[in-house]
Backbone as CSV, one residue per row, in Angstrom:
resi,resn,N_x,N_y,N_z,CA_x,CA_y,CA_z,C_x,C_y,C_z
1,UNK,70.342,145.267,75.416,69.898,143.947,74.974,70.663,143.554,73.701
2,UNK,71.323,142.412,73.749,72.037,141.899,72.584,71.214,140.810,71.905
3,UNK,71.344,140.704,70.598,70.707,139.595,69.884,71.398,138.282,70.234
4,UNK,72.729,138.333,70.340,73.493,137.131,70.659,74.702,137.497,71.512
5,UNK,74.937,136.712,72.542,76.144,136.846,73.351,77.019,135.631,73.082
6,UNK,78.226,135.863,72.619,79.175,134.797,72.312,80.204,134.751,73.426
7,UNK,80.327,133.615,74.075,81.287,133.471,75.173,82.478,132.664,74.670
8,UNK,83.632,133.287,74.617,84.826,132.630,74.111,85.596,133.562,73.201
9,UNK,86.875,133.208,72.925,87.700,134.090,72.108,88.561,133.399,71.079
10,UNK,88.318,132.097,70.856,89.100,131.345,69.888,88.502,131.376,68.499
11,UNK,88.896,130.427,67.643,88.404,130.434,66.260,86.887,130.302,66.149
12,UNK,86.261,129.547,67.067,84.804,129.422,67.025,84.148,130.761,67.325
13,UNK,84.547,131.396,68.416,83.954,132.670,68.803,84.218,133.757,67.765
14,UNK,85.452,133.823,67.272,85.792,134.855,66.288,85.014,134.660,64.990
15,UNK,84.908,133.421,64.517,84.162,133.154,63.288,82.693,133.528,63.452
16,UNK,82.103,133.106,64.567,80.693,133.413,64.800,80.475,134.914,64.901
17,UNK,81.392,135.609,65.587,81.255,137.053,65.730,81.288,137.776,64.404
18,UNK,82.159,137.343,63.509,82.220,137.942,62.169,80.892,137.735,61.439
19,UNK,80.354,136.512,61.512,79.119,136.202,60.793,77.916,136.949,61.359
20,UNK,77.774,136.968,62.689,76.605,137.639,63.262,76.678,139.152,63.074
21,UNK,77.881,139.717,63.163,78.023,141.153,62.934,77.694,141.510,61.492
22,UNK,78.145,140.667,60.550,77.839,140.910,59.138,76.338,140.836,58.875
23,UNK,75.638,140.028,59.638,74.183,139.913,59.490,73.440,140.986,60.287
24,UNK,74.225,141.905,60.878,73.686,143.035,61.638,72.881,142.583,62.849
25,UNK,73.298,141.481,63.438,72.772,141.097,64.745,73.617,141.801,65.797
26,UNK,72.967,142.417,66.775,73.718,143.092,67.824,74.408,142.032,68.662
27,UNK,75.736,142.018,68.612,76.537,140.915,69.139,77.489,141.392,70.225
28,UNK,77.574,140.597,71.301,78.605,140.788,72.319,79.500,139.567,72.324
29,UNK,80.802,139.780,72.210,81.787,138.715,72.401,82.493,138.993,73.718
30,UNK,82.422,138.042,74.629,83.083,138.200,75.922,84.074,137.051,76.107
31,UNK,85.331,137.407,76.337,86.384,136.389,76.434,87.489,136.876,77.343
32,UNK,88.070,135.951,78.081,89.218,136.282,78.916,90.404,136.686,78.052
33,UNK,90.527,136.014,76.911,91.643,136.277,75.995,91.174,135.965,74.589
34,UNK,91.544,136.811,73.642,91.167,136.609,72.248,92.285,135.917,71.485
35,UNK,91.912,135.029,70.568,92.900,134.391,69.698,92.913,132.887,69.768
36,UNK,92.658,132.308,70.925,92.586,130.860,71.043,93.913,130.191,71.320
37,UNK,93.855,128.854,71.422,95.012,128.060,71.831,96.130,128.015,70.793
38,UNK,95.822,128.316,69.541,96.852,128.243,68.499,97.971,129.253,68.712
39,UNK,97.734,130.257,69.550,98.732,131.307,69.757,100.072,130.759,70.209
40,UNK,100.067,129.585,70.868,101.325,129.047,71.384,101.964,128.023,70.440
41,UNK,101.333,127.739,69.304,101.887,126.761,68.360,102.998,127.398,67.526
42,UNK,104.158,126.755,67.443,105.247,127.332,66.649,104.888,127.476,65.175
43,UNK,104.128,126.502,64.651,103.799,126.527,63.230,102.481,125.810,62.994
44,UNK,101.654,126.389,62.134,100.385,125.780,61.730,100.426,125.570,60.221
45,UNK,100.140,124.344,59.784,100.217,124.026,58.357,98.878,123.568,57.777
46,UNK,97.813,123.594,58.590,96.545,123.044,58.095,95.408,124.051,58.122
47,UNK,95.736,125.353,58.143,94.692,126.367,58.021,94.593,126.742,56.548
48,UNK,93.418,126.534,55.975,93.246,126.725,54.541,93.640,128.151,54.123
49,UNK,94.471,128.236,53.099,94.914,129.531,52.605,96.265,129.962,53.158
50,UNK,96.751,129.230,54.153,98.054,129.532,54.740,98.882,128.247,54.733
51,UNK,99.836,128.154,53.814,100.649,126.939,53.719,101.433,126.721,55.009
52,UNK,101.945,127.790,55.559,102.654,127.716,56.836,102.555,129.074,57.503
53,UNK,102.153,129.066,58.784,101.999,130.315,59.515,102.223,130.023,60.999
54,UNK,102.817,130.938,61.714,102.986,130.721,63.148,101.627,130.799,63.835
55,UNK,101.497,130.085,64.929,100.245,130.123,65.666,99.922,131.519,66.160
56,UNK,100.948,132.246,66.587,100.731,133.610,67.083,100.180,134.515,65.984
57,UNK,100.721,134.371,64.774,100.257,135.204,63.660,98.840,134.827,63.257
58,UNK,98.549,133.516,63.244,97.197,133.075,62.883,96.183,133.586,63.898
59,UNK,96.489,133.463,65.174,95.581,133.953,66.210,95.357,135.459,66.083
60,UNK,96.410,136.188,65.754,96.267,137.638,65.568,95.338,137.945,64.400
61,UNK,95.422,137.135,63.353,94.522,137.342,62.205,93.070,137.099,62.606
62,UNK,92.830,136.085,63.452,91.472,135.855,63.952,90.951,137.119,64.638
63,UNK,91.768,137.658,65.537,91.348,138.811,66.341,91.186,140.050,65.469
64,UNK,92.130,140.288,64.563,92.047,141.456,63.678,90.788,141.408,62.825
65,UNK,90.458,140.217,62.332,89.254,140.072,61.507,88.012,140.384,62.339
66,UNK,87.956,139.826,63.541,86.812,140.098,64.412,86.717,141.584,64.723
67,UNK,87.822,142.201,65.098,87.794,143.615,65.493,87.449,144.543,64.333
68,UNK,87.631,144.082,63.116,87.284,144.925,61.970,85.787,145.209,61.899
69,UNK,84.977,144.419,62.620,83.522,144.629,62.648,83.069,145.305,63.936
70,UNK,84.028,145.634,64.804,83.678,146.244,66.084,83.009,147.595,65.847
71,UNK,81.911,147.822,66.529,81.168,149.065,66.335,79.720,148.870,66.722
72,UNK,78.837,149.379,65.893,77.403,149.356,66.204,76.863,147.947,66.408
73,UNK,77.330,146.995,65.589,76.783,145.636,65.655,77.644,144.661,66.451
74,UNK,78.807,145.095,66.898,79.691,144.180,67.621,80.392,144.903,68.759
75,UNK,80.210,144.362,69.962,80.903,144.845,71.149,81.802,143.718,71.642
76,UNK,83.052,144.037,71.942,83.991,143.035,72.453,84.371,143.427,73.881
77,UNK,84.198,142.498,74.788,84.594,142.721,76.186,85.623,141.674,76.574
78,UNK,86.794,142.143,76.989,87.819,141.229,77.478,87.596,141.046,78.980
79,UNK,87.202,139.852,79.354,86.891,139.544,80.738,86.411,138.114,80.828
80,UNK,86.131,137.669,82.024,85.726,136.282,82.248,84.226,136.222,82.511
81,UNK,83.511,135.458,81.697,82.098,135.186,81.969,82.033,134.128,83.064
82,UNK,81.295,134.412,84.119,81.282,133.509,85.269,79.985,132.744,85.436
83,UNK,78.892,133.248,84.823,77.614,132.582,85.027,76.658,132.921,83.890
84,UNK,75.828,131.963,83.544,74.778,132.164,82.551,73.466,131.717,83.180
85,UNK,72.460,132.588,83.130,71.162,132.265,83.704,70.053,132.516,82.696
86,UNK,69.016,131.695,82.763,67.815,131.930,81.974,67.045,133.053,82.653
87,UNK,66.630,134.035,81.873,65.935,135.203,82.408,64.680,135.444,81.582
88,UNK,63.597,134.716,81.908,62.390,134.786,81.096,62.649,134.207,79.719
89,UNK,62.409,135.007,78.692,62.684,134.565,77.324,64.128,134.834,76.908
90,UNK,64.873,135.501,77.784,66.241,135.899,77.451,67.253,135.216,78.372
91,UNK,68.506,135.652,78.277,69.577,135.085,79.091,70.392,136.203,79.714
92,UNK,70.841,135.965,80.926,71.698,136.906,81.625,73.088,136.299,81.766
93,UNK,74.098,137.035,81.329,75.492,136.587,81.441,76.223,137.532,82.382
94,UNK,76.813,136.952,83.415,77.521,137.736,84.416,79.030,137.601,84.207
95,UNK,79.727,138.731,84.314,81.180,138.747,84.174,81.828,138.845,85.545
96,UNK,83.120,138.546,85.597,83.827,138.505,86.876,83.910,139.863,87.537
97,UNK,83.787,140.951,86.774,83.857,142.294,87.355,82.499,142.781,87.842
98,UNK,81.498,141.890,87.788,80.174,142.243,88.292,79.223,142.759,87.234
99,UNK,79.710,143.031,86.031,78.826,143.486,84.964,77.883,142.366,84.540
100,UNK,76.668,142.758,84.150,75.682,141.804,83.656,75.233,142.212,82.268
101,UNK,75.046,141.215,81.405,74.624,141.467,80.033,73.418,140.581,79.714
102,UNK,72.500,141.123,78.957,71.303,140.384,78.590,71.298,140.122,77.091
103,UNK,70.987,138.893,76.717,70.929,138.528,75.313,69.732,137.658,75.000
104,UNK,69.276,137.755,73.766,68.169,136.904,73.320,68.641,135.469,73.102
105,UNK,69.906,135.316,72.717,70.501,133.993,72.496,71.928,133.997,73.016
106,UNK,72.470,132.804,73.214,73.853,132.652,73.674,74.538,131.579,72.844
107,UNK,75.757,131.859,72.436,76.599,130.848,71.789,77.772,130.557,72.711
108,UNK,77.843,129.324,73.199,78.937,128.912,74.055,80.105,128.452,73.177
109,UNK,81.220,129.150,73.275,82.410,128.809,72.481,83.651,128.971,73.350
110,UNK,83.555,128.458,74.589,84.605,128.685,75.583,85.805,127.773,75.412
111,UNK,85.683,126.768,74.539,86.804,125.871,74.325,87.066,124.981,75.528
112,UNK,88.302,124.664,75.709,88.699,123.780,76.796,90.208,123.687,76.804
113,UNK,90.706,122.738,77.542,92.154,122.567,77.634,92.487,121.088,77.710
114,UNK,93.491,120.695,76.999,93.948,119.315,77.105,94.589,119.093,78.468
115,UNK,94.334,117.929,79.042,94.922,117.605,80.331,96.444,117.561,80.179
116,UNK,97.131,118.313,81.019,98.581,118.448,80.889,99.315,117.261,81.520
117,UNK,100.444,116.962,80.936,101.296,115.890,81.433,102.088,116.408,82.627
118,UNK,101.926,115.753,83.771,102.606,116.184,84.993,103.824,115.285,85.238
119,UNK,104.830,115.473,84.405,106.054,114.678,84.460,107.250,115.612,84.393
120,UNK,108.295,115.268,85.063,109.493,116.097,85.045,109.927,116.399,83.610
121,UNK,110.103,117.670,83.300,110.550,118.090,81.977,109.429,118.397,81.011
122,UNK,108.190,117.999,81.333,107.077,118.197,80.396,106.828,119.675,80.140
123,UNK,106.854,120.489,81.189,106.610,121.918,81.006,107.754,122.592,80.254
124,UNK,108.968,122.114,80.471,110.132,122.722,79.817,110.108,122.489,78.311
125,UNK,109.671,121.288,77.908,109.761,120.928,76.494,108.435,121.031,75.741
126,UNK,107.410,121.629,76.384,106.159,121.860,75.656,106.435,122.826,74.508
127,UNK,105.943,122.475,73.317,106.190,123.213,72.079,107.650,123.132,71.629
128,UNK,108.421,122.255,72.257,109.794,122.001,71.829,109.976,120.491,71.634
129,UNK,108.969,119.906,70.994,108.973,118.465,70.769,107.851,117.765,71.485
130,UNK,107.361,118.337,72.585,106.204,117.783,73.287,104.978,118.593,72.898
131,UNK,103.956,117.898,72.389,102.788,118.586,71.861,101.514,117.864,72.249
132,UNK,100.408,118.587,72.167,99.108,118.039,72.533,98.182,117.942,71.327
133,UNK,98.718,118.045,70.122,97.868,118.004,68.929,98.615,117.369,67.755
134,UNK,98.303,116.103,67.483,98.969,115.398,66.380,98.535,115.940,65.031
135,UNK,97.257,116.293,64.893,96.775,116.818,63.611,97.462,118.133,63.272
136,UNK,97.744,118.927,64.316,98.401,120.217,64.098,99.888,120.052,63.805
137,UNK,100.551,119.251,64.639,102.011,119.226,64.633,102.636,117.951,64.093
138,UNK,101.839,116.893,63.918,102.383,115.609,63.497,103.255,115.652,62.264
139,UNK,102.815,116.291,61.168,103.636,116.301,59.954,105.006,116.933,60.134
140,UNK,105.167,117.761,61.172,106.474,118.376,61.422,107.508,117.346,61.840
141,UNK,107.035,116.146,62.250,107.937,115.100,62.743,108.089,113.957,61.731
142,UNK,107.800,114.253,60.487,107.938,113.257,59.428,109.361,112.703,59.395
143,UNK,109.472,111.367,59.336,110.774,110.722,59.274,111.464,110.566,60.612
144,UNK,110.775,110.908,61.700,111.389,110.843,63.028,110.645,109.848,63.916
145,UNK,111.358,109.279,64.881,110.738,108.375,65.850,110.050,109.191,66.940
146,UNK,108.817,108.782,67.277,108.025,109.559,68.229,107.352,108.633,69.234
147,UNK,106.825,109.251,70.300,106.077,108.512,71.313,104.711,109.154,71.492
148,UNK,103.744,108.325,71.863,102.406,108.797,72.219,102.160,108.406,73.671
149,UNK,101.692,109.357,74.473,101.375,109.090,75.874,99.863,109.025,76.013
150,UNK,99.346,107.855,76.377,97.909,107.694,76.551,97.375,106.524,75.759
151,UNK,96.708,105.591,76.461,96.255,104.365,75.818,94.771,104.278,75.582
152,UNK,94.100,105.423,75.477,92.689,105.435,75.125,92.508,105.500,73.623
153,UNK,91.255,105.671,73.182,90.987,105.753,71.741,91.718,106.921,71.100
154,UNK,91.815,108.061,71.835,92.516,109.225,71.287,93.997,108.922,71.082
155,UNK,94.606,108.216,72.042,96.015,107.880,71.920,96.289,106.968,70.738
156,UNK,95.461,105.919,70.596,95.655,104.994,69.482,95.321,105.664,68.150
157,UNK,94.347,106.578,68.167,94.034,107.323,66.948,95.192,108.204,66.523
158,UNK,95.813,108.846,67.493,96.989,109.676,67.216,98.134,108.828,66.673
159,UNK,98.358,107.662,67.281,99.416,106.766,66.803,99.166,106.365,65.357
160,UNK,97.898,106.092,65.023,97.557,105.733,63.651,97.879,106.840,62.672
161,UNK,97.614,108.082,63.059,97.964,109.221,62.205,99.475,109.299,61.995
162,UNK,100.212,109.169,63.091,101.661,109.355,63.037,102.362,108.270,62.231
163,UNK,101.779,107.069,62.211,102.398,105.972,61.460,102.435,106.235,59.960
164,UNK,101.653,107.213,59.508,101.655,107.548,58.080,102.965,108.184,57.653
165,UNK,103.710,108.789,58.601,104.949,109.460,58.203,106.097,109.311,59.203
166,UNK,105.892,108.575,60.277,106.971,108.349,61.252,107.432,106.894,61.187
167,UNK,108.731,106.634,61.147,109.227,105.254,60.992,108.973,104.381,62.214
168,UNK,108.856,104.970,63.415,108.587,104.194,64.617,107.734,105.030,65.567
169,UNK,106.619,104.431,66.001,105.730,105.082,66.970,105.583,104.157,68.174
170,UNK,105.911,104.663,69.346,105.781,103.899,70.587,104.707,104.538,71.447
171,UNK,103.697,103.757,71.820,102.615,104.254,72.676,102.825,103.751,74.100
172,UNK,102.714,104.654,75.064,102.925,104.319,76.467,101.661,104.610,77.273
173,UNK,101.257,103.645,78.088,100.065,103.772,78.925,100.436,103.470,80.373
174,UNK,99.988,104.313,81.296,100.330,104.139,82.700,99.572,102.984,83.353
175,UNK,98.331,102.750,82.925,97.508,101.701,83.535,97.922,100.317,83.031
176,UNK,97.526,99.260,83.749,97.877,97.902,83.304,97.248,97.519,81.972
177,UNK,96.078,98.111,81.653,95.397,97.761,80.412,95.152,99.006,79.572
178,UNK,95.148,98.822,78.268,94.810,99.914,77.367,93.311,100.188,77.456
179,UNK,92.933,101.465,77.331,91.533,101.854,77.455,90.833,101.966,76.113
180,UNK,91.573,101.847,75.025,90.982,101.926,73.689,90.198,100.660,73.373
181,UNK,89.335,100.751,72.370,88.581,99.580,71.934,89.549,98.494,71.486
182,UNK,89.239,97.262,71.861,90.159,96.148,71.611,90.463,95.967,70.137
183,UNK,89.462,96.161,69.293,89.691,95.979,67.857,90.694,97.011,67.338
184,UNK,90.638,98.227,67.894,91.584,99.273,67.493,92.998,98.923,67.930
185,UNK,93.117,98.432,69.154,94.431,98.052,69.686,95.051,96.949,68.837
186,UNK,94.287,95.911,68.563,94.809,94.774,67.804,95.181,95.161,66.383
187,UNK,94.376,96.028,65.769,94.651,96.447,64.395,95.981,97.190,64.312
188,UNK,96.211,98.108,65.246,97.444,98.889,65.214,98.658,98.031,65.546
189,UNK,98.468,97.054,66.413,99.588,96.186,66.789,100.092,95.356,65.615
190,UNK,99.304,95.232,64.564,99.731,94.503,63.369,100.799,95.265,62.585
191,UNK,100.900,96.570,62.845,101.877,97.395,62.123,103.261,97.178,62.736
192,UNK,104.234,96.746,61.948,105.584,96.459,62.492,106.303,97.702,63.012
193,UNK,105.825,98.880,62.636,106.461,100.116,63.071,105.837,100.678,64.348
194,UNK,104.931,99.895,64.947,104.218,100.365,66.130,104.466,99.438,67.308
195,UNK,104.653,100.051,68.490,104.785,99.274,69.713,103.948,99.941,70.803
196,UNK,103.164,99.151,71.516,102.333,99.665,72.601,102.757,99.004,73.906
197,UNK,103.036,99.800,74.906,103.537,99.303,76.192,102.654,99.859,77.304
198,UNK,102.087,98.982,78.115,101.231,99.418,79.216,101.938,99.219,80.555
199,UNK,101.284,99.701,81.603,101.753,99.513,82.974,103.151,100.103,83.186
200,UNK,103.287,101.380,82.783,104.581,102.041,82.956,104.425,103.278,83.838
201,UNK,105.514,103.735,84.379,105.563,105.014,85.094,106.485,105.935,84.322
202,UNK,105.930,107.006,83.802,106.738,107.959,83.048,107.590,108.768,84.019
203,UNK,108.893,108.805,83.777,109.809,109.416,84.734,110.250,110.821,84.352
204,UNK,110.654,111.009,83.082,111.212,112.308,82.718,111.218,112.495,81.202
205,UNK,110.978,113.741,80.785,111.161,114.151,79.397,112.514,114.838,79.323
206,UNK,113.342,114.396,78.382,114.713,114.909,78.324,114.990,115.537,76.958
207,UNK,115.989,116.421,76.954,116.378,117.062,75.706,117.831,117.441,75.722
208,UNK,118.243,118.110,74.653,119.617,118.596,74.579,119.836,119.672,75.642
209,UNK,121.085,119.918,76.004,121.358,120.957,77.000,120.792,122.309,76.579
210,UNK,120.524,123.149,77.566,119.973,124.475,77.298,120.949,125.307,76.482
211,UNK,120.408,126.276,75.762,121.241,127.190,74.992,121.887,128.199,75.929
212,UNK,122.740,129.016,75.383,123.429,130.030,76.190,122.453,131.033,76.786
213,UNK,121.283,131.182,76.147,120.283,132.127,76.658,119.415,131.509,77.742
214,UNK,119.636,130.233,78.024,118.856,129.570,79.067,117.615,128.874,78.557
215,UNK,117.341,128.981,77.258,116.172,128.335,76.675,116.455,126.854,76.421
216,UNK,115.467,126.012,76.731,115.636,124.586,76.485,115.641,124.296,74.992
217,UNK,116.462,123.329,74.579,116.416,122.863,73.209,115.291,121.843,73.069
218,UNK,115.331,121.033,72.022,114.204,120.159,71.729,114.334,118.789,72.398
219,UNK,113.204,118.103,72.458,113.136,116.766,73.043,114.125,115.831,72.368
220,UNK,114.772,115.017,73.175,115.714,114.029,72.649,115.315,112.612,73.064
221,UNK,114.682,112.488,74.250,114.294,111.166,74.730,113.320,111.309,75.898
222,UNK,112.792,110.162,76.314,112.016,110.102,77.549,112.438,108.844,78.300
223,UNK,112.227,108.854,79.601,112.543,107.663,80.389,111.286,107.206,81.118
224,UNK,111.152,105.890,81.245,110.008,105.337,81.957,110.431,104.070,82.688
225,UNK,109.629,103.694,83.684,109.893,102.477,84.442,108.797,101.457,84.181
226,UNK,109.183,100.233,83.890,108.243,99.127,83.775,107.802,98.742,85.191
227,UNK,106.512,98.912,85.489,106.027,98.693,86.851,106.121,97.230,87.284
228,UNK,106.111,96.309,86.334,106.183,94.886,86.668,107.604,94.461,86.995
229,UNK,108.543,94.880,86.173,109.930,94.413,86.328,110.821,95.397,87.070
230,UNK,110.384,96.682,87.119,111.225,97.712,87.718,112.295,98.240,86.790
231,UNK,112.370,97.694,85.587,113.379,98.135,84.614,113.123,99.578,84.201
232,UNK,114.187,100.367,84.135,114.098,101.749,83.656,114.608,101.799,82.217
233,UNK,113.777,102.358,81.352,114.070,102.375,79.909,114.245,103.811,79.445
234,UNK,115.277,104.037,78.655,115.499,105.330,78.002,115.079,105.177,76.537
235,UNK,114.048,105.929,76.119,113.502,105.798,74.765,113.877,107.035,73.950
236,UNK,114.750,106.875,72.938,115.109,108.028,72.108,113.939,108.406,71.184
237,UNK,113.462,109.623,71.292,112.386,110.126,70.430,112.608,111.613,70.188
238,UNK,112.105,112.077,69.035,112.186,113.510,68.718,110.893,114.236,69.036
239,UNK,109.800,113.453,69.141,108.507,114.066,69.406,107.708,113.237,70.393
240,UNK,106.919,113.920,71.226,106.060,113.257,72.209,104.669,113.863,72.091
241,UNK,103.685,113.019,71.829,102.304,113.465,71.632,101.455,112.986,72.807
242,UNK,100.867,113.926,73.516,100.158,113.618,74.763,98.650,113.549,74.512
243,UNK,98.061,112.410,74.870,96.604,112.206,74.724,96.076,111.579,76.011
244,UNK,95.966,112.395,77.057,95.522,111.867,78.355,94.226,112.518,78.828
245,UNK,93.482,113.089,77.899,92.179,113.631,78.251,92.050,115.107,77.928
246,UNK,90.794,115.561,77.914,90.466,116.943,77.549,89.461,117.472,78.550
247,UNK,89.650,118.707,79.006,88.777,119.306,80.013,88.036,120.500,79.411
248,UNK,86.757,120.340,79.052,85.993,121.459,78.482,85.648,122.494,79.549
249,UNK,85.574,123.751,79.127,85.243,124.842,80.057,83.728,125.040,80.113
250,UNK,83.043,124.145,80.775,81.576,124.167,80.732,80.909,124.268,82.099
251,UNK,81.669,124.542,83.141,81.084,124.587,84.488,79.925,125.573,84.586
252,UNK,80.034,126.706,83.898,79.018,127.753,84.051,77.654,127.371,83.481
253,UNK,77.607,126.325,82.650,76.314,125.942,82.065,75.913,124.513,82.403
254,UNK,76.592,123.900,83.360,76.312,122.494,83.653,74.915,122.271,84.212
255,UNK,74.280,123.331,84.759,72.923,123.208,85.270,71.885,123.620,84.228
256,UNK,72.339,124.128,83.086,71.424,124.645,82.068,71.215,123.690,80.902
257,UNK,72.297,123.088,80.431,72.227,122.264,79.222,72.766,120.874,79.502
258,UNK,72.423,119.940,78.641,72.887,118.563,78.802,74.363,118.451,78.412
259,UNK,75.103,117.744,79.269,76.517,117.484,79.018,76.738,115.987,78.882
260,UNK,77.795,115.609,78.162,78.149,114.192,78.099,78.971,113.829,79.345
261,UNK,79.343,112.565,79.527,80.025,112.167,80.772,81.329,112.904,81.064
262,UNK,81.992,113.448,80.045,83.243,114.158,80.316,83.065,115.675,80.336
263,UNK,81.809,116.128,80.256,81.532,117.544,80.442,81.357,118.371,79.192
264,UNK,81.402,117.767,78.012,81.165,118.516,76.784,79.674,118.785,76.596
265,UNK,79.355,119.917,76.013,77.959,120.273,75.746,77.454,119.447,74.564
266,UNK,76.347,118.751,74.775,75.756,117.932,73.715,74.973,118.842,72.768
267,UNK,75.269,118.731,71.480,74.604,119.583,70.490,73.994,118.740,69.369
268,UNK,73.051,119.353,68.672,72.555,118.817,67.409,73.566,119.253,66.348
269,UNK,74.260,118.322,65.746,75.370,118.680,64.864,74.911,119.227,63.507
270,UNK,73.615,119.263,63.255,73.098,119.958,62.075,73.034,121.464,62.322
271,UNK,72.743,121.845,63.565,72.485,123.250,63.876,73.335,123.802,65.012
272,UNK,73.963,122.940,65.798,74.730,123.291,66.994,73.837,123.725,68.158
273,UNK,72.549,123.448,68.074,71.651,123.773,69.185,71.898,122.820,70.351
274,UNK,71.739,123.344,71.571,71.864,122.527,72.768,70.482,122.056,73.206
275,UNK,70.415,121.454,74.383,69.145,120.944,74.898,68.217,122.059,75.367
276,UNK,68.728,123.276,75.543,67.904,124.400,75.994,67.724,125.389,74.854
277,UNK,66.480,125.679,74.508,66.203,126.619,73.429,66.859,127.971,73.721
278,UNK,67.547,128.489,72.709,68.200,129.786,72.841,69.687,129.717,73.111
279,UNK,70.202,128.498,73.369,71.638,128.341,73.589,72.220,127.397,72.544
280,UNK,73.297,127.831,71.921,74.049,127.026,70.953,75.463,126.804,71.510
281,UNK,76.174,125.859,70.968,77.563,125.624,71.376,78.383,125.193,70.168
282,UNK,79.651,125.592,70.148,80.547,125.224,69.047,81.977,125.198,69.547
283,UNK,82.808,124.456,68.848,84.207,124.372,69.216,84.455,123.303,70.266
284,UNK,85.574,123.423,70.957,86.041,122.362,71.843,85.186,122.159,73.084
285,UNK,84.317,123.101,73.423,83.435,122.902,74.580,82.245,122.023,74.226
286,UNK,81.989,121.808,72.946,80.878,120.966,72.511,81.348,119.520,72.381
287,UNK,80.411,118.628,72.064,80.772,117.207,71.965,81.266,116.837,70.570
288,UNK,82.012,117.745,69.970,82.624,117.507,68.668,83.691,116.422,68.809
289,UNK,83.837,115.604,67.777,84.780,114.491,67.853,86.220,114.939,67.696
290,UNK,86.456,115.916,66.810,87.822,116.343,66.503,88.030,117.788,66.958
291,UNK,89.173,118.062,67.552,89.499,119.396,68.056,90.462,120.065,67.084
292,UNK,89.898,120.876,66.190,90.674,121.541,65.158,90.144,122.952,64.943
293,UNK,91.028,123.876,64.577,90.599,125.245,64.286,89.510,125.280,63.211
294,UNK,89.753,124.562,62.119,88.810,124.597,61.001,87.443,124.049,61.368
295,UNK,87.427,122.992,62.169,86.157,122.399,62.588,85.440,123.332,63.547
296,UNK,86.175,123.928,64.488,85.573,124.873,65.432,84.949,126.053,64.688
297,UNK,85.684,126.590,63.723,85.176,127.726,62.947,83.942,127.326,62.142
298,UNK,83.993,126.153,61.508,82.856,125.704,60.707,81.607,125.477,61.544
299,UNK,81.773,124.841,62.698,80.626,124.606,63.578,80.041,125.918,64.083
300,UNK,80.909,126.883,64.366,80.432,128.181,64.835,79.658,128.917,63.744
301,UNK,80.090,128.763,62.508,79.363,129.380,61.393,77.984,128.744,61.251
302,UNK,77.921,127.409,61.404,76.603,126.745,61.410,75.714,127.343,62.484
303,UNK,76.278,127.515,63.673,75.505,128.076,64.779,75.045,129.493,64.468
304,UNK,75.944,130.312,63.921,75.588,131.700,63.602,74.458,131.765,62.581
305,UNK,74.541,130.917,61.578,73.475,130.881,60.575,72.154,130.465,61.206
306,UNK,72.194,129.483,62.103,70.968,129.001,62.726,70.402,130.026,63.708
307,UNK,71.292,130.727,64.424,70.840,131.783,65.335,70.124,132.882,64.552
308,UNK,70.678,133.237,63.420,70.054,134.265,62.568,68.646,133.831,62.146
309,UNK,68.524,132.596,61.664,67.213,132.098,61.248,66.253,132.043,62.432
310,UNK,66.759,131.639,63.583,65.934,131.537,64.795,65.389,132.909,65.190
311,UNK,66.255,133.918,65.217,65.816,135.255,65.624,64.852,135.870,64.614
312,UNK,65.092,135.635,63.338,64.228,136.239,62.313,62.858,135.571,62.272
313,UNK,62.768,134.346,62.806,61.467,133.647,62.784,60.606,133.975,64.003
314,UNK,61.173,134.681,64.970,60.420,134.983,66.192,59.559,136.237,66.063
């Protein structure tokens, strides 16, 4: 019997695991992979205490810190949690290998994944100029012309961030109309360094020729077709920021807790409690507005503190 079962292996799960283990709560962390999405980022500049660090090194520090508490109060299982069930006053978590674990509480910290761009060249140039996180990587493109793919609120929000340090930002939307709030669209269009183009078909992400080792160099341009005129446009850019949606990993609890229309777990942002007593959520799987390492870690710490108070009051 565990006091808390934490599902996930990113900054939220690692932070919560450190806190619950330090409070001597018997903790299980179960994750397919430890370290989180930052592992693939070439450089991280917004983690407090690290002016510049590779994503791989930062993720390793998360895991090393968590593992330093491994022992009597912390068990780490590398595997996939496939199901969560209410079991009387407790919860049963099933893993893909058939193992079952029982906990008094559960913290969902499974994260999610940004919807990937399915365009020729997108996979080749990911992390080589094409990125899915403006807050993480935007400052690296200071002084350079960039493009944003996606005409929703997230896309226009990203464009607004980039305009602080990029001389030209072009936003491209596949649909005939932008999906962002009209007031946001009109406000950004007032900026002379911003251009928003809808009703396009993205054709290809292009870059410099491959190196002698076969590795792709960085993004140099993208091409798109105007669906109305048929004109094909080559847009020179050094960076491409993709904002076409986010897919939270919440299928295993969709029958247990309340989700918002896009599948994020709805939480009380004071405590991170969900709609079902005994389950908390933090990080990208929750209905948090911003997807950042620091926010995920902070929300998970809130949850850990609240779980501790909850268990001690029972």
